Structure formats: C-alpha cells, structure tokens
C-alpha positions as YAML, in Angstrom:
chain: A
units: angstrom
residues:
- id: 1
  name: MET
  ca: [86.78, 73.78, 141.95]
- id: 2
  name: THR
  ca: [89.51, 76.37, 141.09]
- id: 3
  name: LYS
  ca: [92.84, 76.61, 142.74]
- id: 4
  name: ASN
  ca: [92.37, 80.40, 143.37]
- id: 5
  name: GLY
  ca: [88.50, 80.14, 144.42]
- id: 6
  name: LEU
  ca: [87.85, 82.72, 141.15]
- id: 7
  name: ASP
  ca: [86.53, 81.72, 138.20]
- id: 8
  name: PHE
  ca: [89.39, 83.24, 136.11]
- id: 9
  name: VAL
  ca: [93.43, 82.63, 136.15]
- id: 10
  name: THR
  ca: [95.03, 84.97, 138.58]
- id: 11
  name: LYS
  ca: [97.16, 87.50, 136.39]
- id: 12
  name: GLY
  ca: [100.31, 86.26, 134.53]
- id: 13
  name: ASP
  ca: [99.19, 82.23, 135.39]
- id: 14
  name: THR
  ca: [99.39, 80.23, 132.20]
- id: 15
  name: HIS
  ca: [98.14, 77.09, 133.83]
- id: 16
  name: LEU
  ca: [94.47, 75.20, 134.52]
- id: 17
  name: ASN
  ca: [92.64, 77.02, 137.08]
- id: 18
  name: LEU
  ca: [91.00, 73.75, 138.19]
- id: 19
  name: LYS
  ca: [92.51, 71.96, 141.31]
- id: 20
  name: VAL
  ca: [94.23, 68.46, 141.21]
- id: 21
  name: GLY
  ca: [91.06, 66.21, 140.68]
- id: 22
  name: MET
  ca: [88.37, 68.21, 139.91]
- id: 23
  name: CYS
  ca: [88.26, 67.61, 136.03]
- id: 24
  name: ASP
  ca: [85.44, 64.82, 136.31]
- id: 25
  name: ASP
  ca: [83.41, 67.03, 138.21]
- id: 26
  name: TYR
  ca: [84.07, 70.28, 136.26]
- id: 27
  name: SER
  ca: [83.00, 67.90, 133.05]
- id: 28
  name: LYS
  ca: [79.92, 66.44, 135.10]
- id: 29
  name: PHE
  ca: [78.96, 69.90, 136.03]
- id: 30
  name: ILE
  ca: [79.40, 71.02, 132.48]
- id: 31
  name: VAL
  ca: [77.15, 67.97, 130.87]
- id: 32
  name: ASP
  ca: [74.53, 68.41, 133.59]
- id: 33
  name: PHE
  ca: [74.48, 72.50, 132.62]
- id: 34
  name: PHE
  ca: [73.60, 71.73, 129.07]
- id: 35
  name: GLU
  ca: [71.18, 68.74, 129.24]
- id: 36
  name: HIS
  ca: [68.94, 70.81, 131.60]
- id: 37
  name: PHE
  ca: [68.94, 73.65, 129.04]
- id: 38
  name: GLU
  ca: [68.42, 71.40, 126.24]
- id: 39
  name: LYS
  ca: [65.74, 69.73, 128.02]
- id: 40
  name: LYS
  ca: [64.42, 73.57, 128.30]
- id: 41
  name: GLY
  ca: [64.37, 73.98, 124.48]
- id: 42
  name: PHE
  ca: [67.46, 75.67, 124.49]
- id: 43
  name: HIS
  ca: [70.18, 74.20, 122.33]
- id: 44
  name: PHE
  ca: [73.91, 75.25, 122.07]
- id: 45
  name: ASN
  ca: [75.97, 74.64, 119.10]
- id: 46
  name: TYR
  ca: [79.25, 74.20, 121.09]
- id: 47
  name: VAL
  ca: [80.98, 74.66, 124.46]
- id: 48
  name: SER
  ca: [84.17, 76.37, 125.74]
- id: 49
  name: PRO
  ca: [85.47, 75.28, 128.98]
- id: 50
  name: VAL
  ca: [87.60, 78.82, 129.10]
- id: 51
  name: ASN
  ca: [85.34, 82.10, 129.91]
- id: 52
  name: GLU
  ca: [86.29, 84.09, 127.30]
- id: 53
  name: PRO
  ca: [87.38, 81.89, 124.32]
- id: 54
  name: LYS
  ca: [89.20, 83.78, 121.40]
...
C-alpha cells in the first residue's frame, strides 16, 4: 500500500507514504484490525495512523 514499499517514509520525504487510491483500503485495514482485537477483549483508546506519533 505504500509508495516506497516500506512501513515508514523515506528520509527527507514529508508526504503521505500511501499510494494514490489506497486511503480507503488502509482505513478498512485499520478498522478490521481494531475490530478483531476488540472482539478478543483488547481495547484501544486511540489509534494513530503514523508509525511513531509525537
């Protein structure tokens, strides 16, 4: 789903690393992921769409 094939942005790049048209697929992945763990009894208070939020 990423432009550079990695799960992080290439050094110096300040743009979103998702390929064009992948936002819906990425959003579905995030929702499916958290629904899966919620059903198993794990609760998350928030989600950050970036690898290491500041």
